C-alpha positions in Angstrom: 98.4 105.1 138.0 98.8 106.4 141.5 99.3 109.9 140.1 96.1 109.6 138.1 94.1 108.5 141.2 95.6 111.3 143.3 94.6 113.8 140.6 91.0 112.6 140.7 91.1 112.7 144.5 92.3 116.3 144.4 89.6 117.3 142.0 87.1 116.1 144.6 88.0 119.2 146.6 86.1 121.2 144.0 82.8 119.8 145.4 82.5 116.8 143.1 83.3 113.2 143.9 85.1 112.3 140.6 85.1 108.6 141.5 81.3 108.6 141.8 81.0 110.6 138.6 83.2 108.2 136.6 81.4 105.2 138.1 78.1 106.6 137.0 79.4 106.8 133.4 80.8 103.3 133.7 77.4 102.0 134.9 75.7 103.5 131.9 78.3 102.0 129.5 78.0 98.6 131.2 74.2 98.7 130.9 74.4 99.5 127.2 77.0 96.7 126.7 74.7 94.1 128.3 71.7 95.2 126.3 73.5 95.0 123.0 75.2 91.8 123.9 71.9 90.2 125.0 70.3 91.1 121.6 73.1 89.4 119.6 73.0 86.4 121.9 69.2 86.2 121.3 69.8 86.3 117.6 72.2 83.4 117.8 75.3 85.1 116.5 77.9 82.5 117.5 80.1 81.9 120.5 80.3 84.2 123.5 83.7 85.6 122.3 82.3 86.3 118.9 79.3 88.2 120.3 81.5 90.3 122.6 83.9 91.0 119.7 81.0 92.3 117.5 79.6 94.5 120.3 83.1 95.8 121.1 84.1 96.6 117.5 80.8 97.4 115.9 78.6 99.0 118.5 79.1 100.7 121.9 82.4 99.2 122.9 83.3 97.1 126.0 83.7 98.8 129.4 86.4 97.3 131.5 88.0 98.1 134.9 91.7 98.0 135.7 92.9 96.5 132.4 95.8 97.0 130.2 98.0 98.1 133.1 95.8 101.1 133.8 93.6 101.6 136.9 90.1 102.9 136.4 87.4 102.7 133.8 88.3 102.1 130.1 86.1 101.6 127.0 87.6 99.1 124.5 86.3 99.9 121.0 88.7 98.1 118.5 90.8 95.0 118.4 93.5 94.6 115.7 93.1 91.3 114.0 89.7 90.6 115.5 88.4 88.7 112.4 91.5 86.5 112.3 91.1 85.8 116.0 87.5 84.8 115.3 88.6 82.4 112.6 91.2 80.9 114.9 88.6 80.3 117.6 86.4 78.5 115.1 89.4 76.4 113.9 90.2 75.3 117.4 87.1 74.1 119.1 89.1 73.1 122.1 89.7 76.7 122.9 87.6 77.3 126.0 89.5 80.1 127.6 89.3 83.5 126.0 92.3 85.9 125.8 93.1 88.1 128.9 91.0 91.2 129.1 94.0 93.5 128.6 95.5 91.6 125.6 93.9 90.3 122.4 94.8 87.1 120.6 98.5 87.1 119.5 99.2 90.2 121.5 97.6 92.5 119.0 96.8 96.0 120.3 93.4 96.8 121.8 92.3 100.4 121.2 90.6 101.9 124.2 89.5 105.1 125.9 90.2 105.7 129.6 87.4 107.7 131.3 88.6 110.3 133.8 87.9 113.9 135.0 90.0 117.0 134.5 89.8 120.6 135.6 87.7 122.8 133.3 85.8 126.0 133.9 82.0 125.4 134.1 81.6 128.7 132.1 83.5 127.2 129.1 82.3 123.5 129.0 79.5 121.5 130.7 80.5 120.1 134.0 80.7 116.5 135.0 77.6 115.1 136.7 77.1 112.3 139.3 74.3 110.1 138.2 73.2 106.5 137.7 70.4 107.5 135.3 72.3 108.3 132.1 70.4 105.5 130.2 67.3 103.4 130.5 66.3 100.2 128.7 63.6 100.8 126.1 60.4 98.7 126.2 60.6 95.3 124.4 59.9 95.7 120.7 58.1 93.2 118.5 60.0 94.5 115.4 63.3 92.7 115.2 64.4 94.4 111.9 68.2 95.1 112.0 69.3 98.7 111.9 72.4 100.7 112.3 73.4 100.1 115.9 74.5 103.7 116.3 71.0 105.0 115.6 70.2 103.7 119.1 71.7 106.9 120.4 68.7 108.8 118.9 65.7 108.7 121.2 63.4 109.2 118.2 64.3 105.8 116.8 61.3 103.5 117.4 63.6 100.4 117.3 66.1 101.8 119.9 67.3 99.2 122.5 67.9 101.9 125.0 67.1 105.6 125.6 69.5 108.2 126.8 68.6 110.6 129.5 70.0 113.9 130.7 70.5 113.9 134.4 70.2 117.2 136.3 73.4 119.2 136.7 75.4 118.9 139.8 75.5 122.1 141.8 78.0 122.8 144.6 77.8 125.6 147.1 80.6 128.0 147.9 82.4 127.6 151.3 80.2 129.4 153.9 82.8 132.0 154.8 80.2 134.7 154.6 78.5 135.1 158.0 75.2 135.7 156.2 75.5 132.3 154.6 76.1 130.8 158.1 72.7 132.2 159.2 70.1 129.4 159.2 67.5 132.0 158.4 69.2 132.8 155.1 66.7 132.6 152.2 67.0 129.3 150.3 66.8 131.1 147.0 69.6 133.3 147.9 71.7 130.3 149.0 70.9 128.4 145.8 71.8 131.5 143.7 75.3 131.2 145.2 75.6 127.6 143.9 77.3 126.7 140.6 78.4 123.6 138.6 81.9 122.3 139.5 84.8 123.3 137.4 85.4 119.7 136.4 84.6 117.9 133.1 84.7 114.3 131.8 87.7 113.4 129.5 88.4 110.3 127.4 92.1 109.6 127.0 92.7 107.5 123.9 95.2 104.7 124.2 96.8 104.6 121.7 96.1 108.1 120.2 94.2 108.0 116.9 95.8 109.7 113.9 93.2 111.6 111.9 93.2 114.3 109.2 93.0 117.8 110.7 89.4 118.3 109.4 88.3 115.1 111.0 89.9 116.2 114.3 87.9 119.5 114.0 84.7 117.5 113.4 85.4 115.3 116.4 85.8 118.2 118.8 82.9 120.1 117.3 80.6 117.1 117.9 81.4 117.3 121.6 81.1 121.1 121.7 84.8 121.7 122.4 87.4 123.7 120.5 90.4 122.0 119.1 93.4 122.8 121.3 95.4 125.5 119.5 98.7 124.1 120.4 97.8 120.9 118.4 97.3 122.8 115.1 100.6 122.3 113.5 101.7 121.9 109.9 102.4 118.2 110.4 101.2 115.8 107.7 99.5 112.4 108.0 102.5 110.4 106.9 105.0 112.3 109.1 103.0 111.6 112.2 102.3 108.0 111.1 106.0 107.3 110.4 108.1 109.8 112.4 111.8 110.3 111.9 114.4 108.2 113.7 114.4 110.6 116.6 110.6 110.0 116.9 109.8 113.6 115.9 107.4 114.3 113.1 108.6 116.1 110.0 106.7 119.1 108.7 107.1 118.4 104.9 106.2 115.3 103.0 109.2 113.0 102.3 109.6 109.8 100.4 108.5 106.8 102.6 110.1 103.5 101.6 110.1 100.4 103.7 111.2 96.8 103.2 109.5 93.7 104.6 109.7 89.9 104.2 106.7 87.6 103.6 106.8 83.9 103.4 104.6 81.8 101.0 104.2 78.0 100.9 105.6 76.1 98.0 103.4 74.4 95.4 101.5 71.4 96.8 103.8 68.6 95.5 103.4 66.3 98.4 107.0 66.8 99.5 106.8 67.7 103.2 110.4 68.8 103.2 109.7 71.7 100.9 110.6 75.0 102.6 108.5 78.2 102.6 109.5 80.7 99.9 110.7 84.2 100.9 109.3 87.2 99.2 110.8 90.7 99.8 108.4 93.5 99.6 109.5 97.1 99.0 106.7 99.6 99.8 106.7 103.2 98.7 104.0 105.3 100.4 102.6 108.3 98.6 100.2 110.8 100.3 98.4 113.9 99.1 100.4 117.1 99.5 99.4 119.2 102.5 97.5 116.3 104.1 97.6 117.9 107.5 96.8 115.7 110.4 97.0 115.4 114.2 97.0 112.7 116.8 93.8 112.8 118.9 94.8 111.9 122.4 92.0 113.4 124.6 88.4 114.0 123.9 86.2 115.9 126.4 82.6 115.0 126.7 79.6 115.9 128.8 77.4 112.8 128.1 78.5 109.2 127.4 76.4 109.1 124.2 78.8 111.6 122.7 81.7 109.2 123.2 79.8 106.2 121.8 78.8 108.3 118.7 82.4 108.9 117.9 83.5 105.2 118.0 82.8 104.5 114.3 85.1 107.3 113.3 87.9 106.2 115.7 87.7 102.6 114.4 87.9 103.9 110.8 91.2 105.7 111.4 92.5 103.0 113.7 92.4 100.5 110.9 94.0 103.0 108.4 96.9 103.4 110.8 97.2 99.7 111.4 97.2 98.8 107.7 99.9 101.4 106.8 102.1 100.7 109.8 102.1 97.0 109.2 103.6 97.5 105.8 105.6 100.7 106.1 106.8 100.8 109.7 109.8 98.6 110.6 108.9 95.9 113.2 109.9 96.5 116.8 112.6 94.0 117.8 111.9 92.0 121.0 115.4 90.6 121.3 118.9 90.5 119.8 117.7 88.2 117.1 115.5 91.0 115.7 112.4 88.9 116.0 109.3 91.1 115.9 107.4 91.5 119.1 104.0 91.3 117.5 103.1 88.3 115.4 100.9 88.2 112.4 99.4 85.5 110.3 97.6 85.1 107.1 93.9 85.0 106.2 92.1 81.7 106.8 91.5 79.1 104.2 87.9 79.7 103.3 86.6 78.2 100.0 88.8 79.8 97.3 90.6 82.1 99.8 94.0 80.4 100.3 96.0 80.6 103.5 99.0 81.3 101.5 101.2 83.7 103.3 103.0 84.5 106.6 105.2 87.4 107.4 108.7 88.0 108.7 107.0 88.9 112.0 106.5 85.2 112.9 108.4 83.9 115.9 110.3 81.2 113.9 110.7 82.4 110.3 111.6 79.6 107.8 115.0 79.1 106.3 115.6 81.4 103.4 115.2 79.5 100.2 114.5 81.3 97.0 113.8 85.0 97.5 111.5 86.8 95.2 111.0 90.6 95.2 108.0 92.8 94.7 107.8 96.5 94.5 104.5 97.9 95.8 103.2 101.4 95.6 100.7 102.5 98.3 98.8 105.7 97.7 96.7 107.2 100.6 94.0 109.7 100.0 92.6 111.5 103.1 91.0 114.6 101.7 87.4 113.2 101.8 85.4 111.9 104.7 86.2 108.3 103.6 89.9 107.5 103.3 90.9 105.6 100.1 94.0 103.4 99.6 95.4 102.3 96.2 97.8 99.5 95.8 99.9 99.0 92.6 102.1 95.9 92.2 103.3 93.5 89.4 101.7 90.2 88.7 102.6 87.9 85.8 104.3 90.8 84.0 101.3 93.1 84.4 100.6 95.8 86.8 97.6 95.2 89.1 95.8 98.1 90.7 93.6 97.5 93.8 91.6 100.4 95.3 89.5 100.3 98.4 87.9 102.6 101.0 87.7 102.3 104.8 84.3 103.3 106.0 82.9 103.9 109.5 83.4 101.1 112.0 86.5 100.1 109.9 84.5 98.5 107.1 86.2 97.7 103.8 84.2 99.3 101.0 84.3 100.2 97.3 86.8 97.6 96.3 88.0 97.9 92.7 90.5 95.7 90.9 92.1 96.3 87.5 95.0 95.0 85.5 97.0 96.9 82.9 96.1 95.6 79.5 93.5 93.3 80.7 89.9 93.7 81.9 89.3 92.2 85.3 85.7 91.6 84.5 86.5 89.1 81.7 84.1 86.3 82.4 81.1 88.4 83.3 80.0 90.8 85.9 79.2 88.0 88.4 82.8 86.8 88.3 84.1 90.3 88.7 81.8 90.9 91.8 82.9 87.6 93.3 86.6 88.6 92.9 85.9 92.0 94.6 84.2 90.2 97.5 87.2 87.9 97.9 89.6 90.8 97.9 87.4 92.5 100.5 87.3 89.4 102.6 91.1 88.9 102.6 91.6 92.6 103.6 88.9 92.4 106.3 90.2 89.2 107.9 93.9 89.6 107.4 94.2 93.4 107.9 97.4 93.2 105.9 98.0 94.6 102.5 101.1 92.5 102.0 99.1 89.3 102.6 96.6 90.6 100.0 99.4 91.2 97.4 100.8 87.7 97.8 97.4 86.1 97.7 96.6 87.9 94.4 100.2 87.3 93.2 99.7 83.6 93.7 96.6 83.6 91.5 94.0 84.5 94.1 
């Protein structure tokens, strides 16, 4: 942290106060945050924590200062397990204190971007600017029709809650080493002609880095007007970066990815409180497309805060893809000699027909092993299009079940399809089939765990 602050201070020697520049961006992000939060509060969208979660994970993100063990300005844009946390808050009405700003419920990761400045030639990329006028609040609108929150970055939108502005560039003058420039009679136009923008630009450092296909990385950098760093273009595949070798280095070619995991399910409701949870061993095999090249996006330069906000839907999309796959295919990180996982995870809530039927081996106190069952689950990831698709294939009642779904912008679960070998899932009518797809979507959206989905469906869900 001290090194980062010292670096920003040294950049100030280039004629730009980087702390003031970052503070100006932070002021704009805070203003947008308050505007969007106020709108949702006015619409009566639940508790304060729920409103903040929606704005953080669906709209412009939450600007924070000095959180997550990092000094400076950060923009939080995604919380793992946010729907589960929302359900838990509703289940426990006595919960009056929200989680710490730097840690979400149950210690789940918070995805954020730290806003800084870095050296960059003004001839190659627009320079950072010092301004408090990046954004203004739009006039009150009578029309309360809901719209895509990200169209608010378009000043042509008549329903925009705020309007972006382009502050004038920051110009710095060269040191007056030339005696002619020391002359007070020097022509002002001549003096101005010697001025230039500072060789400093804004940079957003993603924590953690976001793994995306190579084409998506190219699109991200193109949207901010910057080239993709050449050193980052390597023949590394999506799965090799997601699940590196034991020495933490990514492999170049696709290899077979197999992982085991234990999930615990409650016994049948017989009224016997001494019944133990049943253990289910999952064996996952991950398949990816050949030559699905990818890269970890760690830093994104930008010249205007609206550029960063416009990228958040894509960052959330791929953050959820990584979380879903790592939860199943990456071994848990032990927190002690007993091998207990550091990060806990729980099952979807009991909501109507959606049963709270599973827990994972990542719980702090796993139950005594009783009768172990085994499932073999194939996971196929398709990343060639703009919308990633995941297919799950697993056995249920001596039949193979295939579940397919897409992850859209803002990490929305879309295009859910369910089929069973030798049996039509839509038996009983289109209405029943649609209800089933909606339930599958809800379990995925709330639990963010494909293993939980498999056990919910395997138990007759």
